[in-house]
C-alpha positions as a LaTeX table, in Angstrom:
\begin{tabular}{lrrr}
\hline
Residue & $x$ (\AA) & $y$ (\AA) & $z$ (\AA) \\
\hline
Met1 & $-80.84$ & 78.28 & 40.43 \\
Phe2 & $-79.08$ & 80.06 & 37.62 \\
Gly3 & $-75.58$ & 79.30 & 38.89 \\
Gly4 & $-75.38$ & 76.80 & 36.19 \\
Val5 & $-75.56$ & 79.46 & 33.54 \\
Val6 & $-72.56$ & 81.20 & 35.03 \\
Arg7 & $-70.50$ & 77.91 & 35.24 \\
Thr8 & $-71.14$ & 76.91 & 31.71 \\
Ser9 & $-68.26$ & 75.14 & 30.27 \\
Leu10 & $-66.63$ & 75.72 & 26.93 \\
Ala11 & $-67.54$ & 72.08 & 26.05 \\
Glu12 & $-71.17$ & 72.85 & 26.62 \\
Ile13 & $-70.99$ & 76.06 & 24.63 \\
Ile14 & $-69.46$ & 74.28 & 21.59 \\
Ala15 & $-71.91$ & 71.40 & 21.89 \\
Val16 & $-74.82$ & 73.74 & 21.76 \\
Ile17 & $-73.58$ & 75.76 & 18.97 \\
Thr18 & $-72.85$ & 72.68 & 16.81 \\
Gly19 & $-76.21$ & 71.07 & 17.97 \\
Leu20 & $-78.19$ & 74.07 & 16.90 \\
Ala21 & $-76.24$ & 74.35 & 13.62 \\
Ser22 & $-76.95$ & 70.48 & 13.03 \\
Val23 & $-80.63$ & 70.89 & 13.50 \\
Trp24 & $-80.66$ & 73.80 & 11.25 \\
Phe25 & $-78.89$ & 71.80 & 8.58 \\
Ala26 & $-81.33$ & 69.00 & 9.05 \\
Arg27 & $-84.19$ & 71.28 & 8.63 \\
Lys28 & $-82.67$ & 72.52 & 5.33 \\
Glu29 & $-82.15$ & 68.70 & 4.19 \\
Asn30 & $-78.35$ & 69.62 & 4.07 \\
Ile31 & $-75.64$ & 66.85 & 4.44 \\
Leu32 & $-73.69$ & 69.05 & 6.94 \\
Val33 & $-76.29$ & 67.77 & 9.55 \\
Tyr34 & $-74.13$ & 64.84 & 10.04 \\
Pro35 & $-70.53$ & 66.05 & 10.51 \\
Val36 & $-71.52$ & 69.18 & 12.47 \\
Gly37 & $-73.90$ & 66.90 & 14.69 \\
Met38 & $-71.27$ & 64.48 & 15.25 \\
Ile39 & $-69.04$ & 67.24 & 16.94 \\
Ser40 & $-72.14$ & 68.00 & 19.17 \\
Val41 & $-72.97$ & 64.49 & 20.28 \\
Gly42 & $-69.33$ & 63.51 & 20.87 \\
Leu43 & $-69.12$ & 66.41 & 23.43 \\
Tyr44 & $-72.53$ & 65.50 & 24.81 \\
Val45 & $-71.26$ & 62.02 & 25.74 \\
Tyr46 & $-68.82$ & 63.57 & 28.21 \\
Leu47 & $-71.32$ & 66.36 & 29.57 \\
Cys48 & $-74.06$ & 63.82 & 30.19 \\
Phe49 & $-71.69$ & 61.49 & 31.91 \\
Gln50 & $-70.71$ & 64.30 & 34.13 \\
Ala51 & $-74.34$ & 65.17 & 34.90 \\
Gly52 & $-75.35$ & 61.55 & 35.54 \\
Leu53 & $-77.60$ & 61.43 & 32.56 \\
Tyr54 & $-76.47$ & 57.99 & 31.57 \\
Ala55 & $-79.26$ & 57.25 & 29.07 \\
Asp56 & $-78.65$ & 60.59 & 27.39 \\
Met57 & $-74.86$ & 59.76 & 27.39 \\
Gly58 & $-75.66$ & 56.50 & 25.57 \\
Ile59 & $-77.84$ & 58.16 & 23.19 \\
Asn60 & $-75.37$ & 60.66 & 22.06 \\
Ala61 & $-72.92$ & 57.88 & 21.46 \\
Phe62 & $-75.77$ & 56.18 & 19.42 \\
Tyr63 & $-76.16$ & 59.46 & 17.55 \\
Phe64 & $-72.58$ & 59.44 & 16.65 \\
Val65 & $-72.75$ & 55.81 & 15.14 \\
Thr66 & $-76.09$ & 56.55 & 13.50 \\
Gly67 & $-74.62$ & 59.78 & 12.10 \\
Ile68 & $-72.29$ & 57.70 & 10.01 \\
Tyr69 & $-75.13$ & 55.62 & 8.88 \\
Gly70 & $-77.41$ & 58.61 & 8.13 \\
Trp71 & $-74.46$ & 60.27 & 6.19 \\
Tyr72 & $-74.16$ & 57.21 & 4.08 \\
Lys73 & $-77.89$ & 56.87 & 3.43 \\
Trp74 & $-78.32$ & 60.48 & 2.52 \\
Thr75 & $-75.47$ & 60.36 & 0.02 \\
His76 & $-76.27$ & 57.12 & $-1.66$ \\
Lys77 & $-78.80$ & 56.59 & $-4.25$ \\
Gly78 & $-82.03$ & 54.69 & $-4.00$ \\
His79 & $-83.23$ & 52.85 & $-7.11$ \\
His80 & $-83.04$ & 55.34 & $-9.99$ \\
Lys81 & $-82.84$ & 58.42 & $-7.78$ \\
Ala82 & $-80.00$ & 60.84 & $-7.35$ \\
Thr83 & $-80.83$ & 61.18 & $-3.65$ \\
Arg84 & $-83.01$ & 59.72 & $-1.05$ \\
Gly85 & $-86.35$ & 61.51 & $-0.93$ \\
Ile86 & $-88.60$ & 62.50 & 2.08 \\
Ser87 & $-91.34$ & 59.82 & 2.59 \\
Lys88 & $-94.07$ & 59.14 & 5.14 \\
Leu89 & $-94.28$ & 56.29 & 7.65 \\
Ser90 & $-96.84$ & 53.56 & 6.87 \\
Arg91 & $-99.16$ & 52.25 & 9.44 \\
Leu92 & $-96.96$ & 49.32 & 10.12 \\
Glu93 & $-93.96$ & 51.55 & 10.53 \\
Trp94 & $-95.95$ & 53.76 & 12.93 \\
Gly95 & $-96.94$ & 50.97 & 15.03 \\
Leu96 & $-93.30$ & 49.58 & 14.98 \\
Ser97 & $-92.02$ & 53.04 & 16.12 \\
Ala98 & $-94.46$ & 53.14 & 18.88 \\
Ala99 & $-93.65$ & 49.75 & 20.03 \\
Thr100 & $-89.84$ & 50.41 & 19.82 \\
Val101 & $-90.29$ & 53.57 & 21.96 \\
Ile102 & $-92.18$ & 51.57 & 24.55 \\
Leu103 & $-89.70$ & 48.62 & 24.61 \\
Leu104 & $-86.70$ & 50.97 & 24.89 \\
Phe105 & $-88.26$ & 52.84 & 27.65 \\
Val106 & $-88.70$ & 49.73 & 29.72 \\
Val107 & $-85.31$ & 48.33 & 29.04 \\
Leu108 & $-83.56$ & 51.72 & 29.61 \\
Arg109 & $-85.51$ & 52.38 & 32.76 \\
Tyr110 & $-84.65$ & 48.88 & 34.22 \\
Ile111 & $-80.86$ & 49.47 & 33.44 \\
Leu112 & $-80.96$ & 53.01 & 34.93 \\
Ile113 & $-82.63$ & 51.91 & 38.07 \\
Arg114 & $-80.64$ & 48.76 & 38.45 \\
Tyr115 & $-77.23$ & 49.67 & 37.53 \\
Thr116 & $-76.67$ & 53.38 & 37.83 \\
Asp117 & $-77.14$ & 56.19 & 40.31 \\
Ser118 & $-79.50$ & 58.06 & 37.98 \\
Thr119 & $-81.83$ & 60.43 & 39.89 \\
Val120 & $-84.18$ & 60.70 & 36.81 \\
Pro121 & $-84.46$ & 57.27 & 35.32 \\
Asp122 & $-88.00$ & 57.71 & 33.98 \\
Trp123 & $-87.25$ & 61.10 & 32.38 \\
Asp124 & $-83.91$ & 59.91 & 30.95 \\
Ala125 & $-85.28$ & 56.70 & 29.64 \\
Ile126 & $-88.29$ & 58.16 & 27.79 \\
Thr127 & $-86.36$ & 60.95 & 26.16 \\
Thr128 & $-83.62$ & 58.47 & 25.07 \\
Ala129 & $-86.13$ & 56.08 & 23.66 \\
Leu130 & $-87.85$ & 58.79 & 21.65 \\
Phe131 & $-84.60$ & 60.06 & 20.29 \\
Ile132 & $-83.36$ & 56.76 & 19.16 \\
Val133 & $-86.43$ & 56.12 & 17.08 \\
Gly134 & $-86.25$ & 59.85 & 15.87 \\
Met135 & $-82.68$ & 59.27 & 14.67 \\
Ile136 & $-83.52$ & 56.21 & 12.82 \\
Gln137 & $-86.45$ & 57.81 & 11.17 \\
Met138 & $-84.36$ & 61.02 & 10.17 \\
Ala139 & $-81.53$ & 58.74 & 8.61 \\
Leu140 & $-84.40$ & 57.28 & 6.51 \\
Lys141 & $-85.84$ & 60.74 & 5.77 \\
Lys142 & $-89.19$ & 59.93 & 7.32 \\
Leu143 & $-91.22$ & 63.21 & 7.55 \\
Glu144 & $-92.60$ & 62.08 & 11.04 \\
Asn145 & $-88.98$ & 62.17 & 12.41 \\
Trp146 & $-89.77$ & 65.63 & 13.26 \\
Ile147 & $-92.83$ & 64.82 & 15.45 \\
Ile148 & $-90.56$ & 62.40 & 17.60 \\
Trp149 & $-88.04$ & 65.30 & 18.10 \\
Ile150 & $-90.50$ & 67.76 & 19.04 \\
Ile151 & $-91.92$ & 65.57 & 21.79 \\
Gly152 & $-88.45$ & 64.58 & 23.08 \\
Asp153 & $-87.19$ & 68.19 & 22.86 \\
Val154 & $-90.05$ & 69.60 & 24.93 \\
Leu155 & $-89.39$ & 66.80 & 27.53 \\
Cys156 & $-85.57$ & 67.71 & 27.59 \\
Ile157 & $-86.08$ & 71.40 & 28.42 \\
Pro158 & $-86.99$ & 70.99 & 31.99 \\
Leu159 & $-84.66$ & 67.90 & 32.39 \\
Phe160 & $-81.49$ & 69.74 & 31.46 \\
Ala161 & $-82.49$ & 72.62 & 33.61 \\
Tyr162 & $-83.00$ & 70.32 & 36.49 \\
Lys163 & $-79.57$ & 68.91 & 35.98 \\
Asp164 & $-78.17$ & 72.60 & 36.14 \\
Leu165 & $-77.25$ & 72.57 & 32.32 \\
Trp166 & $-79.18$ & 75.63 & 31.70 \\
Leu167 & $-77.70$ & 76.42 & 28.33 \\
Ser168 & $-78.48$ & 72.92 & 27.13 \\
Gly169 & $-82.09$ & 73.42 & 28.36 \\
Phe170 & $-82.24$ & 76.50 & 26.39 \\
Gln171 & $-80.92$ & 74.72 & 23.46 \\
Tyr172 & $-83.76$ & 72.14 & 23.63 \\
Leu173 & $-86.17$ & 75.03 & 23.48 \\
Val174 & $-84.54$ & 76.32 & 20.25 \\
Phe175 & $-84.46$ & 72.59 & 19.02 \\
Thr176 & $-88.26$ & 72.51 & 19.61 \\
Ile177 & $-88.81$ & 75.63 & 17.38 \\
Leu178 & $-86.36$ & 74.34 & 14.72 \\
Ala179 & $-88.12$ & 70.92 & 14.84 \\
Val180 & $-91.63$ & 72.43 & 14.21 \\
Ala181 & $-90.08$ & 74.56 & 11.42 \\
Gly182 & $-88.38$ & 71.47 & 9.98 \\
Tyr183 & $-91.60$ & 69.54 & 10.03 \\
Val184 & $-93.27$ & 72.39 & 8.06 \\
Glu185 & $-90.44$ & 72.54 & 5.55 \\
Trp186 & $-90.17$ & 68.86 & 4.98 \\
Arg187 & $-93.90$ & 68.51 & 4.68 \\
Lys188 & $-94.09$ & 71.17 & 2.00 \\
Arg189 & $-91.11$ & 69.30 & 0.13 \\
Phe190 & $-92.99$ & 66.05 & 0.48 \\
Leu191 & $-96.16$ & 67.47 & $-0.82$ \\
Lys192 & $-94.33$ & 69.23 & $-3.83$ \\
Ala193 & $-92.54$ & 66.02 & $-4.63$ \\
Ala194 & $-95.69$ & 64.04 & $-4.50$ \\
Asn195 & $-97.60$ & 66.46 & $-6.87$ \\
Thr196 & $-94.82$ & 66.29 & $-9.56$ \\
\hline
\end{tabular}
């Protein structure tokens, strides 16, 4: 059961450390979220491929690309603003986010069942769908991105443990805690900005 902890690779250790640092930087609304996160997700492409978590492998590649996009969006000004501020999703954006998660889940599940040897297609597809939407929302500095991350992180704890990636499973537990703290911190910043 815990043999995976003993066999933890250097790549997984580095991926976990940089992944945790990345979420810490996101919570602090620090631009280092992107370069540090890109190191982590680059390593997770390899680790997820080795574990047969193909949708998770794909999402880590997606994270890398959206990391470039988010880095750009966070550093480029909106109209008459020095930096992009935190905002909330509208009702329409909530609906689009939910529809996107459902559509991505259906498509990813089909691909995983039809074209891979995945042993956890439902689990892999739903976490990946959630994280794609969460990453886009984070790049746009939407407060609710943290809610998506919390749900996905909770689902990933047993998934990675099941795949014998115990350190990564632990990382998702810490991610959950950091995501809750991130939501609280971003909400305070949002409310403070709204009141000034």
